[in-house]
C-alpha positions in Angstrom: 8.2 -34.9 147.7 11.4 -32.5 147.8 14.2 -33.4 149.8 13.8 -31.1 152.5 10.2 -32.1 152.8 10.8 -35.6 153.4 13.5 -34.7 156.0 10.7 -32.3 157.6 8.7 -35.3 157.8 11.0 -38.1 159.0 11.9 -35.0 162.2 7.8 -34.8 162.6 8.1 -38.5 163.5 11.3 -37.7 165.7 10.4 -35.6 168.2 7.3 -37.0 168.8 8.9 -39.8 169.8 12.3 -37.7 171.9 9.5 -35.8 173.3 6.3 -37.3 173.6 3.0 -35.4 173.6 5.1 -32.2 171.9 3.0 -30.3 169.6 4.6 -29.7 166.4 2.9 -26.4 164.2 4.5 -26.3 160.5 4.3 -22.3 159.9 3.4 -20.5 157.6 6.1 -19.2 154.9 3.8 -16.8 153.3 2.6 -15.7 156.4 5.2 -14.1 157.7 8.6 -14.0 155.5 12.0 -15.9 157.8 9.8 -17.5 160.1 11.0 -20.1 160.5 9.0 -24.1 159.1 8.5 -25.7 162.4 7.0 -24.3 166.0 7.6 -27.7 168.9 5.5 -27.1 172.1 6.6 -29.7 174.9 5.5 -29.0 178.6 5.9 -25.6 179.2 9.1 -24.7 177.0 9.0 -24.6 173.1 11.2 -24.4 170.0 11.4 -23.0 166.7 13.1 -24.9 163.8 14.2 -24.2 160.5 14.2 -27.1 158.4 16.8 -27.5 155.4 17.9 -29.9 153.1 21.6 -30.0 153.6 24.0 -27.0 155.6 24.8 -25.6 152.0 20.7 -25.4 151.7 20.0 -21.1 150.7 19.3 -19.2 154.0 16.0 -17.0 152.9 15.8 -13.6 153.9 14.7 -13.0 157.4 16.0 -16.4 158.7 18.9 -15.9 160.7 17.1 -13.3 161.8 14.3 -15.0 163.7 17.1 -18.0 164.8 18.2 -16.2 166.7 15.4 -13.6 168.2 13.9 -17.0 168.9 17.0 -18.6 170.5 17.3 -15.7 172.7 13.9 -16.2 173.6 13.5 -19.8 174.5 15.7 -22.4 171.6 16.2 -20.9 167.8 18.0 -23.6 165.2 18.4 -24.1 161.7 18.1 -28.1 161.3 20.0 -30.3 158.3 20.9 -33.9 158.1 24.8 -33.3 158.9 23.9 -30.9 162.3 20.1 -33.2 163.1 21.5 -34.3 166.4 23.8 -32.5 167.8 20.8 -29.8 167.1 18.3 -32.3 168.8 20.4 -33.2 172.0 20.4 -29.5 172.6 17.5 -29.5 172.6 16.8 -32.5 174.3 18.9 -30.5 177.4 16.5 -27.0 176.2 13.8 -29.4 177.6 14.7 -31.4 180.4 12.6 -30.8 183.6 13.4 -27.8 185.6 14.7 -28.4 189.0 12.1 -26.6 191.8 13.5 -24.7 194.2 14.4 -26.8 197.1 13.7 -24.0 200.9 15.1 -25.2 203.2 12.4 -26.2 206.3 14.4 -24.7 209.7 
């Protein structure tokens, strides 16, 4: 098992603890080059995460493009051991329940 796959397995477990009932899907890297590794579905929101073994891991073609695209749509990020807590904190903020609009009862 590679360093990246071990980190990914631990990350998936942590995501399921942080976001009970979430669904984490692993994407097929052979299907579309550059699409991030993980799709996280939680309530009515989603995130795409590209898992890297370290901050110095090489970025593959199109990965930056897709992370930027998905981040503009919902949430997208590169995640590796050195930034995991920061990314997970940002994801928790994104996945916070949206407040319902309150309508005045006048």
